[in-house]
C-alpha positions in Angstrom: 0.5 0.3 2.3 3.5 2.4 1.8 4.6 3.5 -1.6 7.7 1.3 -1.5 5.7 -1.8 -0.6 3.4 -1.1 -3.4 6.5 -0.5 -5.4 5.5 0.4 -9.0 5.6 2.8 -11.8 2.5 4.9 -11.2 1.9 6.7 -14.5 0.3 10.1 -13.9 0.3 13.2 -16.0 3.1 15.6 -15.1 2.1 19.1 -14.2 5.3 20.5 -15.6 7.6 23.0 -14.1 6.5 26.1 -12.4 8.7 28.4 -14.4 8.4 31.3 -16.9 7.6 28.7 -19.6 5.7 25.7 -18.7 7.6 22.6 -19.8 7.2 18.8 -19.6 9.1 15.7 -20.4 8.1 13.9 -23.7 9.1 10.6 -25.1 9.2 10.6 -28.9 9.6 7.7 -31.3 10.8 8.4 -34.9 10.9 6.5 -38.2 13.8 4.1 -38.7 14.6 0.8 -37.0 16.4 0.6 -33.7 19.5 -1.6 -33.5 17.7 -4.7 -32.5 15.5 -4.8 -35.6 17.5 -2.9 -38.3 17.8 -5.1 -41.3 19.9 -2.8 -43.4 19.0 -0.3 -46.2 20.5 2.9 -45.0 23.6 3.9 -47.0 26.8 2.8 -45.3 25.2 0.9 -42.5 24.9 -2.9 -42.5 22.1 -4.8 -40.7 22.3 -5.1 -36.9 19.0 -7.0 -36.3 19.0 -10.2 -34.2 16.8 -13.2 -34.5 14.3 -13.8 -31.7 15.9 -14.6 -28.3 19.4 -13.9 -29.6 21.8 -11.8 -27.7 22.9 -8.5 -29.3 26.7 -7.9 -29.7 26.7 -4.2 -28.7 30.5 -4.0 -29.0 30.6 -4.7 -32.8 31.6 -1.9 -35.1 28.3 -2.3 -37.0 26.3 -1.7 -33.8 28.3 1.2 -32.5 28.4 3.1 -35.8 24.6 2.6 -36.4 23.9 3.7 -32.8 26.0 6.9 -33.4 24.1 7.4 -36.7 20.7 7.3 -34.9 21.8 9.7 -32.2 23.0 12.2 -34.7 19.6 12.0 -36.5 17.8 12.7 -33.2 20.0 15.7 -32.5 19.6 17.0 -36.1 15.8 16.8 -35.9 15.7 18.7 -32.7 18.3 21.2 -33.9 16.3 21.9 -37.1 13.0 22.4 -35.2 14.0 24.4 -32.2 16.4 27.2 -31.1 19.4 26.1 -29.2 18.8 26.4 -25.5 15.0 26.2 -25.8 14.9 22.5 -25.2 16.9 19.8 -23.5 17.4 16.3 -24.9 17.6 13.9 -22.0 18.3 10.5 -23.6 18.6 8.9 -27.1 17.0 5.5 -27.2 18.7 3.4 -29.9 18.8 -0.2 -28.9 15.3 -1.3 -28.2 13.2 1.6 -29.6 14.3 4.4 -31.9 13.5 7.7 -30.2 14.4 10.1 -27.5 13.2 11.9 -24.4 13.2 15.7 -24.4 12.2 18.6 -22.1 9.9 20.9 -24.1 7.0 23.3 -23.8 3.6 21.9 -24.9 3.8 24.1 -28.0 7.2 22.7 -29.0 5.8 19.2 -28.4 3.0 19.9 -30.9 5.6 21.1 -33.4 7.6 17.9 -32.9 4.5 15.8 -33.2 3.8 17.3 -36.7 7.4 17.0 -37.9 8.1 14.6 -40.8 9.6 11.3 -39.6 8.1 11.6 -36.1 5.8 8.6 -35.2 4.7 9.5 -31.7 5.2 12.0 -29.0 3.9 11.1 -25.5 4.0 13.1 -22.3 6.0 11.2 -19.7 4.3 9.8 -16.6 5.6 9.9 -13.1 6.4 6.5 -11.5 6.7 4.9 -8.1 7.8 1.6 -6.6 5.7 -1.4 -5.8 6.5 -2.9 -2.5 14.8 -15.0 5.2 13.0 -17.9 5.2 11.7 -18.3 1.7 14.6 -20.4 0.2 13.7 -23.2 2.6 9.9 -22.8 2.0 10.6 -23.1 -1.7 12.8 -26.2 -1.3 15.9 -24.5 -2.8 18.8 -25.7 -0.5 17.9 -29.4 -0.9 16.0 -29.6 -4.2 17.5 -27.1 -6.5 20.9 -25.7 -5.4 22.7 -29.1 -5.3 21.9 -29.6 -9.0 23.8 -26.4 -9.8 26.8 -27.2 -7.6 25.3 -26.1 -4.2 24.7 -22.6 -3.0 28.3 -21.8 -3.8 27.5 -22.1 -7.5 23.7 -21.4 -7.7 23.3 -18.8 -10.4 27.0 -18.7 -11.4 27.8 -16.2 -14.2 24.1 -15.2 -14.7 23.6 -11.4 -14.5 20.3 -10.1 -13.1 19.5 -6.4 -13.8 17.5 -4.5 -11.2 15.7 -1.3 -12.3 14.9 0.0 -8.9 16.1 2.5 -6.2 19.8 1.5 -6.3 21.8 -0.6 -3.9 23.7 -0.2 -0.6 27.0 -1.9 -1.8 28.5 -2.3 1.7 25.8 -4.7 2.9 27.0 -8.3 3.7 24.3 -9.7 1.4 26.4 -8.2 -1.5 29.9 -8.8 -0.2 32.4 -10.6 -2.3 35.2 -11.3 0.2 33.4 -14.2 2.0 33.0 -16.3 -1.2 35.2 -17.8 -3.9 36.6 -14.9 -6.1 34.3 -13.8 -8.8 35.9 -13.8 -12.3 34.9 -11.5 -15.1 31.7 -12.2 -17.1 32.8 -11.7 -20.6 29.2 -11.2 -22.0 28.5 -8.3 -19.6 29.6 -4.8 -20.7 28.0 -2.6 -18.1 30.0 0.1 -16.3 30.4 1.0 -12.6 29.9 4.5 -11.5 32.2 6.1 -8.9 30.6 7.1 -5.6 31.1 11.0 -5.5 31.5 10.9 -1.7 34.0 8.0 -1.2 35.5 8.1 -4.7 35.2 4.2 -4.7 33.3 2.4 -7.4 30.1 0.5 -6.6 31.3 -2.9 -7.9 33.1 -5.7 -6.2 32.6 -8.8 -8.5 29.3 -9.7 -6.9 27.9 -6.3 -8.0 29.1 -6.2 -11.6 27.5 -3.0 -12.8 26.0 0.1 -11.2 24.5 3.1 -13.0 21.9 5.7 -12.2 19.4 7.5 -14.5 17.9 10.8 -13.4 17.9 13.1 -16.4 14.1 13.3 -16.5 13.9 13.7 -12.7 16.4 16.6 -12.9 14.6 18.3 -15.8 11.3 18.1 -13.9 12.9 19.7 -10.9 12.2 16.7 -8.7 15.7 15.5 -8.0 17.5 16.5 -4.7 21.1 15.2 -4.7 21.3 15.6 -0.9 18.8 12.8 -0.3 18.3 11.1 -3.7 22.1 10.6 -4.3 23.4 11.3 -7.8 24.9 7.8 -7.9 23.6 4.2 -7.6 23.5 4.5 -3.8 20.2 3.4 -2.5 18.5 6.3 -0.6 15.4 4.3 0.0 16.0 0.6 0.9 13.7 -0.9 -1.7 16.4 -1.6 -4.3 18.7 -3.3 -1.8 15.8 -5.4 -0.6 14.8 -6.7 -4.1 18.4 -7.4 -5.1 19.0 -9.4 -2.0 15.9 -11.5 -2.5 16.9 -12.5 -6.0 20.7 -12.8 -5.6 21.9 -12.0 -2.1 24.6 -14.1 -0.5 23.7 -17.3 1.3 23.6 -17.6 5.1 23.7 -13.9 6.1 22.5 -13.5 9.7 19.4 -11.3 10.0 20.1 -9.2 13.1 17.8 -6.5 14.3 17.6 -5.1 17.8 20.2 -7.6 19.0 18.1 -10.6 18.0 18.9 -13.0 15.1 15.8 -13.8 13.1 17.5 -16.5 11.0 19.8 -16.5 8.0 19.0 -14.6 4.7 19.7 -15.8 1.2 18.9 -14.9 -2.3 17.2 -17.3 -4.6 20.4 -17.5 -6.8 23.1 -16.5 -4.3 26.0 -16.8 -6.8 24.3 -14.7 -9.5 25.8 -11.3 -10.3 23.9 -8.0 -9.6 23.7 -5.2 -12.2 22.1 -2.0 -10.8 20.1 0.5 -12.9 18.8 3.1 -10.5 15.8 5.0 -11.8 13.6 5.3 -8.7 14.0 7.7 -5.9 12.7 8.0 -2.4 10.4 11.0 -2.4 8.9 11.2 -5.9 9.4 7.7 -7.3 10.6 8.2 -10.9 9.9 9.0 -14.5 9.2 6.6 -17.4 11.9 8.4 -19.5 14.5 7.4 -16.9 13.1 3.8 -16.5 13.1 3.2 -20.3 16.7 4.5 -20.5 17.6 2.1 -17.7 16.0 -0.9 -19.4 17.6 0.1 -22.7 21.0 0.3 -21.1 20.6 -3.0 -19.2 19.8 -4.9 -22.4 22.7 -3.2 -24.2 25.0 -4.2 -21.3 24.0 -7.9 -21.6 21.9 -8.8 -18.6 20.3 -12.2 -18.6 17.3 -11.4 -16.4 15.5 -8.1 -15.6 13.7 -7.8 -12.2 11.2 -4.9 -12.3 9.3 -4.0 -9.1 7.9 -1.1 -11.1 5.1 -0.9 -13.7 2.2 1.3 -15.1 -0.3 2.1 -12.5 -2.6 4.3 -14.5 -3.1 4.8 -18.2 -0.6 6.9 -20.3 -2.1 9.9 -22.0 -2.3 8.7 -25.6 -1.8 4.9 -25.8 -5.2 3.1 -25.6 -3.7 -0.4 -25.6 -2.3 -1.8 -22.4 0.4 -3.8 -24.4 1.7 -0.9 -26.4 2.8 1.9 -24.1 6.5 2.8 -24.4 7.3 0.8 -21.3 5.9 -2.5 -22.5 7.1 -1.9 -26.0 10.7 -1.5 -24.7 10.3 -4.7 -22.7 9.1 -6.5 -25.8 12.4 -5.6 -27.5 14.3 -6.7 -24.4 12.6 -10.1 -24.6 13.4 -10.3 -28.3 17.0 -9.8 -27.3 16.8 -12.9 -25.1 16.3 -11.2 -21.7 13.8 -12.8 -19.3 11.6 -10.1 -17.6 9.9 -10.6 -14.2 7.6 -7.8 -13.2 5.5 -7.3 -10.0 1.8 -7.7 -10.8 0.7 -4.7 -8.7 -0.7 -4.1 -5.2 -4.2 -3.1 -5.9 -5.8 -6.3 -4.7 -8.1 -7.9 -3.8 -10.3 -6.2 -6.4 -10.6 -7.5 -9.9 -8.8 -5.9 -12.9 -6.2 -4.3 -10.7 -3.2 -5.8 -12.5 -0.5 -3.4 -13.8 1.5 -5.9 -15.7 -0.3 -6.9 -18.9 1.8 -8.2 -21.7 2.5 -11.8 -22.8 6.3 -11.3 -23.1 6.5 -10.3 -19.4 6.2 -12.8 -16.4 3.7 -11.1 -14.1 4.2 -12.1 -10.5 1.5 -12.2 -7.8 2.3 -12.2 -4.0 1.7 -15.1 -1.6 1.9 -15.3 2.2 4.4 -18.0 3.1 4.2 -20.3 6.2 5.6 -17.9 8.8 3.3 -16.0 11.2 4.6 -13.8 14.1 2.1 -13.9 16.9 2.3 -12.6 20.5 -0.1 -12.2 23.4 -0.8 -9.9 26.3 -1.9 -11.6 29.6 -4.1 -9.3 31.8 -4.4 -9.4 35.6 -8.0 -10.8 35.2 -6.7 -13.9 33.4 -7.7 -12.8 29.9 -5.2 -13.5 27.2 -5.3 -11.0 24.2 -3.7 -12.0 20.9 -1.6 -9.6 18.9 1.5 -9.1 16.9 5.0 -8.4 18.2 8.4 -9.4 17.1 9.7 -8.8 20.6 11.1 -10.6 23.7 8.8 -11.3 26.6 8.6 -9.5 29.9 10.3 -11.4 32.8 8.7 -14.9 33.1 6.3 -15.4 36.0 6.1 -11.7 36.7 3.4 -9.1 36.1 3.9 -5.4 35.7 1.7 -2.3 36.3 0.2 -0.9 33.1 0.0 2.9 32.6 -1.9 4.7 29.7 0.0 7.5 28.0 -2.9 9.9 28.5 -2.7 9.3 32.2 1.0 10.1 32.5 1.2 13.5 30.7 3.6 16.0 32.2 0.8 18.6 31.9 -2.5 19.0 29.9 -1.0 21.5 27.4 0.8 18.7 25.6 -2.4 17.0 24.4 -2.0 18.9 21.1 0.9 16.5 20.3 -1.3 13.3 20.1 0.5 12.0 23.3 -1.3 8.6 23.1 0.8 7.9 20.0 3.8 7.7 22.3 6.0 9.4 19.7 7.4 12.1 22.0 9.0 10.9 25.3 9.4 14.5 26.4 5.6 14.9 27.0 5.3 11.9 29.3 6.2 11.7 33.0 9.2 9.3 33.3 8.6 8.8 37.1 5.2 7.3 36.4 6.3 5.2 33.4 9.5 3.7 34.7 9.4 0.0 35.5 5.8 -0.3 34.1 4.1 -1.3 30.8 3.2 1.8 28.7 -0.2 1.7 26.9 -0.4 3.6 23.7 -3.1 4.2 21.0 -2.7 3.3 17.3 -4.0 6.4 15.5 -4.3 7.4 11.8 -0.7 8.8 12.1 0.6 5.2 12.0 -1.4 4.6 8.8 0.1 7.6 7.0 3.6 7.0 8.3 4.0 10.1 10.6 4.1 7.8 13.6 5.9 4.4 13.8 6.0 1.4 16.1 9.8 1.8 16.1 9.4 5.2 17.7 6.9 3.9 20.3 9.6 1.4 21.3 12.2 4.1 21.5 9.9 6.3 23.6 9.1 3.4 26.0 12.8 2.5 26.4 13.9 6.1 27.0 11.3 6.4 29.8 12.5 3.2 31.4 9.3 1.2 30.7 9.6 -2.6 30.8 7.5 -2.8 27.6 4.6 -1.3 25.7 1.2 -2.1 24.3 -0.1 -0.4 21.1 -3.8 -0.9 20.9 -6.0 -0.3 17.8 -9.3 1.3 18.8 -10.8 1.7 15.3 -9.6 0.4 12.0 -10.1 1.4 8.4 -11.1 -1.4 6.0 -8.1 -3.0 4.5 -5.6 -1.7 7.0 -2.7 -4.1 7.0 -0.7 -4.7 10.2 2.8 -6.2 9.9 4.9 -7.3 12.8 7.8 -5.0 13.6 11.0 -6.1 15.4 11.6 -4.1 18.6 14.3 -4.4 21.2 12.0 -4.3 24.3 8.8 -6.3 25.1 6.0 -4.9 22.9 2.8 -5.9 21.3 0.3 -4.5 18.8 -3.3 -5.4 19.6 -5.0 -5.3 16.1 -8.4 -6.8 17.0 -10.7 -3.9 18.2 -12.8 -6.2 20.4 -9.6 -7.3 22.2 -8.6 -3.6 22.6 -12.0 -3.0 24.2 -11.3 -5.9 26.6 -8.0 -4.2 27.5 -9.6 -0.8 28.0 -12.5 -2.2 30.1 -10.0 -4.0 32.4 -7.7 -0.9 32.7 -10.7 1.4 33.5 -12.1 -1.0 36.1 -8.7 -1.4 37.7 -7.7 2.3 37.7 -9.5 4.4 40.4 -9.8 8.1 39.6 -10.7 11.3 41.5 -13.7 13.5 40.6 -11.5 15.4 38.0 -10.6 12.1 36.2 -7.1 12.1 37.5 -5.7 8.6 38.4 -5.4 7.9 42.1 -3.4 4.7 41.7 -2.5 2.3 38.8 -3.8 -1.1 39.7 -4.0 -2.8 36.2 -1.3 -5.4 35.7 -0.2 -7.5 32.8 2.7 -9.4 31.0 3.8 -9.6 27.4 4.7 -12.9 25.8 7.6 -13.9 23.5 6.9 -13.0 19.9 10.4 -13.7 18.5 9.7 -17.2 17.2 7.6 -17.7 14.1 4.7 -20.1 14.0 4.7 -22.2 10.8 1.3 -22.6 9.2 0.2 -25.4 7.0 -2.4 -23.1 5.3 0.5 -21.5 3.3 0.8 -20.4 0.7 -2.2 -18.1 0.5 -2.7 -15.2 -2.0 -2.0 -12.0 -0.2 -4.9 -9.5 0.2 -2.9 -6.7 -1.5 -1.8 -8.8 -4.5 -3.4 -7.5 -7.7 -6.1 -9.7 -9.4 -7.2 -10.5 -12.9 -8.8 -10.7 -15.3 -6.2 -9.0 -17.6 -7.3 -6.0 -19.7 -6.4 -5.2 -23.3 -7.1 -1.5 -23.2 -7.7 1.3 -20.7 -11.5 1.0 -21.2 -10.9 -2.1 -19.0 -12.1 -4.6 -21.7 -11.0 -8.2 -20.9 -8.0 -9.6 -22.8 -7.7 -13.2 -24.1 -4.6 -13.7 -22.0 -4.3 -14.9 -18.4 -2.6 -12.7 -15.8 -1.0 -12.9 -13.3 1.3 -15.6 -14.6 2.6 -17.1 -11.3 2.5 -16.7 -7.5 5.6 -16.3 -5.3 6.3 -15.3 -1.7 5.7 -11.5 -1.2 4.5 -11.0 2.4 6.8 -10.3 5.3 10.0 -11.0 3.5 13.3 -10.4 5.4 16.0 -9.0 3.2 18.8 -6.4 3.1 17.9 -2.7 3.8 19.9 0.5 3.3 20.8 2.4 6.4 19.8 5.5 4.4 16.4 4.0 3.7 13.4 6.0 4.8 10.6 4.2 2.9 9.7 2.1 6.0 9.7 4.2 9.2 9.9 1.1 11.3 13.2 0.1 9.8 15.1 3.5 9.6 18.8 2.9 10.2 18.4 -0.9 10.2 20.4 -3.3 8.0 17.4 -5.6 7.3 13.7 -5.0 6.8 10.6 -7.2 7.0 8.3 -5.9 4.2 5.5 -7.0 1.9 4.4 -6.3 -1.7 4.4 -7.8 -5.2 7.8 -5.9 -5.3 9.1 -8.7 -3.1 7.5 -11.5 -5.2 9.0 -10.5 -8.6 12.7 -10.9 -7.5 11.9 -14.4 -6.2 10.9 -15.3 -9.8 13.9 -13.4 -11.2 16.3 -15.4 -9.0 14.7 -18.7 -9.7 14.7 -17.8 -13.5 18.5 -17.3 -13.1 18.8 -20.9 -11.8 16.9 -22.2 -14.8 19.0 -20.1 -17.2 22.2 -21.5 -15.6 21.0 -25.1 -16.1 19.5 -24.4 -19.6 21.6 -21.5 -21.1 20.0 -21.9 -24.6 16.4 -21.6 -23.4 14.4 -18.6 -24.6 12.6 -16.3 -22.1 9.3 -17.9 -23.1 10.8 -21.4 -22.3 11.9 -20.3 -18.9 8.5 -18.7 -18.2 6.7 -21.9 -19.4 8.9 -24.2 -17.2 8.0 -22.0 -14.2 4.3 -21.9 -15.0 3.5 -25.5 -15.9 5.2 -27.0 -12.8 3.5 -24.9 -10.1 1.4 -26.2 -7.2 -2.3 -25.3 -6.7 -2.4 -26.9 -3.2 -1.3 -25.5 0.2 1.0 -27.3 2.6 -2.0 -29.1 4.1 -3.0 -30.5 0.7 -6.0 -28.2 0.3 -6.7 -25.9 -2.7 -4.9 -22.6 -2.5 -6.9 -19.9 -0.6 -6.9 -16.2 -1.3 -7.4 -13.4 1.2 -10.5 -11.4 0.4 -12.8 -8.9 2.0 -16.0 -10.1 3.6 -19.3 -8.2 3.5 -18.3 -6.5 6.7 -15.0 -5.5 5.2 -13.1 -7.8 7.5 -10.7 -10.2 5.9 -11.7 -13.8 5.0 -10.3 -16.6 3.0 -11.9 -17.8 -0.3 -10.9 -20.6 -2.7 -8.4 -18.9 -5.1 -8.7 -18.9 -8.9 -6.2 -18.4 -11.7 -7.1 -14.7 -11.6 -5.6 -14.7 -8.2 -2.5 -16.9 -8.7 -2.1 -17.4 -12.5 -0.8 -20.9 -13.0 -0.1 -21.5 -9.3 2.6 -21.1 -6.7 6.2 -21.5 -8.0 8.0 -24.8 -7.4 11.7 -24.3 -8.4 12.6 -28.0 -8.1 9.9 -29.1 -10.6 10.7 -26.1 -12.9 14.3 -27.3 -13.5 12.9 -30.4 -15.3 9.5 -29.5 -16.8 9.3 -32.2 -19.4 7.5 -30.1 -22.0 7.7 -26.4 -22.7 5.4 -24.0 -24.5 7.9 -21.9 -26.5 7.3 -18.5 -28.2 9.3 -15.8 -29.9 9.0 -12.4 -31.3 6.7 -13.5 -34.2 4.3 -15.1 -31.8 4.1 -11.9 -29.7 3.5 -9.9 -32.9 0.7 -12.4 -33.8 -0.9 -11.9 -30.4 -0.9 -8.1 -30.9 -2.1 -8.3 -34.5 -5.0 -10.6 -33.7 -6.3 -8.8 -30.6 -9.5 -7.0 -31.6 -9.5 -3.3 -31.3 -5.8 -2.7 -31.7 -4.9 -0.5 -34.6 -2.3 -2.1 -36.9 -0.8 1.3 -37.5 -0.3 1.7 -33.7 1.4 -1.8 -33.6 3.8 -0.7 -36.4 4.5 2.6 -34.7 5.6 0.9 -31.5 7.2 -2.3 -32.8 8.5 -1.3 -36.3 7.0 -4.6 -37.5 4.1 -5.1 -39.9 1.2 -7.5 -39.2 1.4 -10.6 -41.3 0.3 -13.4 -39.0 -1.6 -16.6 -39.4 -2.4 -16.9 -35.7 -6.1 -16.2 -36.3 -7.0 -15.3 -32.7 -5.1 -14.0 -29.7 -6.2 -17.1 -27.7 -4.0 -19.2 -30.1 -0.9 -17.5 -28.8 1.4 -20.3 -27.5 1.3 -19.6 -23.8 0.9 -22.2 -21.0 -2.6 -21.0 -20.2 -5.9 -20.5 -22.2 -8.2 -17.6 -21.7 -11.3 -16.8 -23.8 -13.1 -13.7 -22.5 -16.0 -13.9 -25.0 -16.9 -17.5 -25.8 -19.9 -17.8 -28.2 -20.8 -21.4 -29.0 -17.6 -23.4 -29.6 -14.1 -22.3 -30.1 -11.0 -24.4 -30.8 -7.5 -23.2 -29.8 -4.2 -24.8 -30.5 -1.0 -25.1 -28.5 2.5 -26.5 -29.5 4.6 -28.3 -26.9 8.3 -29.1 -27.2 9.9 -32.1 -25.4 13.0 -30.9 -23.4 13.5 -34.3 -21.8 13.9 -38.0 -22.9 11.3 -39.7 -25.1 8.0 -39.8 -23.2 4.3 -40.6 -23.8 1.9 -38.0 -22.5 -1.8 -38.6 -21.7 -3.9 -35.4 -22.0 -6.9 -34.9 -19.8 -9.0 -31.7 -19.1 -11.6 -30.6 -16.6 -13.8 -27.5 -16.5 -16.6 -26.0 -14.3 -20.0 -27.2 -15.6 -21.0 -24.1 -17.6 -18.2 -24.7 -20.2 -17.5 -28.1 -21.9 -13.9 -28.9 -22.7 -12.4 -31.4 -25.1 -8.7 -32.0 -26.1 -7.3 -33.8 -29.2 -5.3 -36.0 -29.3 -5.9 -37.8 -26.0 -2.2 -39.0 -25.9 1.0 -38.4 -27.8 4.5 -39.9 -27.7 7.3 -37.3 -28.1 11.0 -37.8 -28.9 13.6 -35.5 -27.4 13.5 -32.1 -29.0 10.3 -32.9 -30.9 7.4 -30.4 -31.1 3.7 -31.5 -31.4 0.4 -29.6 -31.6 -2.7 -30.3 -29.7 -6.1 -28.6 -29.8 -8.6 -27.7 -27.1 -12.3 -27.1 -27.9 -14.4 -25.0 -25.4 -18.2 -24.9 -25.7 -20.5 -22.6 -23.8 -23.2 -24.8 -22.2 -24.8 -21.9 -20.3 -24.4 -18.2 -19.9 -23.6 -17.3 -16.3 -22.1 -13.8 -16.6 -18.9 -15.0 -14.9 -15.8 -16.9 -15.7 -15.5 -20.6 -15.5 -12.1 -22.2 -14.6 -10.5 -25.5 -15.3 -7.2 -27.0 -16.3 -5.5 -29.3 -18.8 -3.1 -31.9 -17.5 -0.5 -33.7 -19.6 0.8 -36.7 -17.6 4.0 -38.3 -18.8 5.1 -41.9 -18.6 8.4 -40.9 -17.1 6.8 -38.9 -14.3 6.6 -35.4 -15.8 3.3 -33.6 -15.2 2.4 -30.4 -17.1 -0.6 -28.5 -16.0 -2.1 -25.3 -17.7 -5.0 -23.2 -16.4 -8.1 -22.5 -18.4 -10.5 -19.5 -18.0 -13.5 -18.8 -20.2 -16.8 -16.8 -20.1 -19.8 -17.9 -22.2 -21.8 -15.2 -24.1 -25.0 -15.5 -26.2 -23.4 -13.6 -29.1 
């Protein structure tokens, strides 16, 4: 998959600058509370701390003066330690964490690490991105939007922040002139940068904030303003795509190559978009820039954060998955009342490939929805070969001569250009191609992105071909083929056995002289219509690339007592806005829309749906929104069968297996049900601290270093953290966990039942409870290991209400002898 589809913050050790003095970017945290948790005590500065899930008033005199105080202390510390000009401070972090990022030599970093008042110094990691029909598939137009005033009001005044590759502000998905005027959102205080080229700002009411963060990228020498744009402009496409999925306008025609593939809409089409660009097309990005973007987004007052980025390999010093600076910053964001949706990662289908770990984050896996684009090639011998092709058909009831690229070369000297790729029309003989179907070969160049189907189509068209066939002769395990829209008839044959059928027919039908030169082209064929999708009842399925659990608590890959991913959402072949500058997808260069896949696409679906919940329930905490999404999911496909997951077979071909919570978390999102969940499993900052403090192997000093909070919890075990799932990775004998539910509907009596695979026994108490509106009640779950199988057993707890609510939470446990 391409980097942008994988979309994510890959954390790798920087090699530093090749200069006279080797230097790197470091993120330092220092003693003293950040704004969000400062309870007073420093002379002249009153408390600025907020209670859990409470919005921070960043405009107050208390906050601005304390912020200025922290920044002065950062500058003073660096000024005392180092000569002026020997270092460069990139950012001061004041709101969510107290620290700064700085460009230093390794020797200076060591001096900083030993300085009084410095808690940690970590070398930055480099980062990269993880990378329409879905509103109807999810039931939004009929089941959800009307309750919020229809699509004209869906997401009204909710601000979604996107930490991504920027935005293309001129796209119709983000236009403000086709809708009711957007008024100001008083709670949002973000700014709009001016485009250095057009001198116009990036905002229009729909886009309410637009900023870019590149200080770390510049310090590392990776930033090129000519292609990366020193502005919020999207030079890649990924950021525009994710923003449109979550909050793009409703009913925007998706036109590519003159064909309309339907109407595109965001999940919350009336929500506002706040852009925090920290990812760039060639190198990805740096954690220092991403943390600065998140810090600024929370300061500005976003309601939701959509992150199609995340750690993809361990940081250099932090052992605990939950305590790297990235996750620690997000913990503070959630404490400030911001809901965070993060892509789970694209390392599937292998276990423990998740890159989103923490309980305060909603980690989103990717599903295939019900659209499939199929096409077929009919040969002169009557055989019909299946393939992919978002293309029109050749003329009905007519067949055309087929010519292979290698047989129509202008001369043999051009063979060094891989002519069978059909990337260079100048090496092929137009007279032999014109009016015929051009046969091309799918080589490794297509896999690495130096060749594209779009270019094959352009080659065929410029030579006057009526269409083209791109045939896969050998395939690497796990190669993913996506349909690509093209303007002329075209098909990609992905099944190697079908390609052999085509080659055999072509060779039998194409007589040659003794030198191998073609005497006459006699093979004929026709290409079908691939423009209309086929709707499958097997949807949704867990996509092959979607990262899998179990979750890990440290970078020794030890299992955590916390289920991840949290939820499944559409993430495969998603149509959405694209930037004409975007180069991430070679098949969509210059287009206004792109059809791409990745958990990058799944996360903004959840961000947009969370905006709809926030609109209906403005006082709900991030944990309450996450709970409503998780407990109301579906575990069945459209045909009523248990969800399936794409997986590799022994021959490394793809097969379907029954999915587990390690594939889909709590299940596939159901927005209609999430609006009225009945019960919620709520949690706040103290609960997150309890989870950290009770997880075995985490040093309490490390917790205090990253959170500025001491460990004084009565939670007992991390499995008692009040989340709508139960995971016990090391079950010896029996263990009882507790959960607390809060009724957010009318009075209702709930009957509690549980089921589990045979190796684990499960029991719940009480078996029923009546709950008044707003009331909270505890229930307990006892799991007992009956046998030791060496693998996880799965089950669920169902709470069925007398008024029709149904709350389901997944259970995963593995029995051990000791």
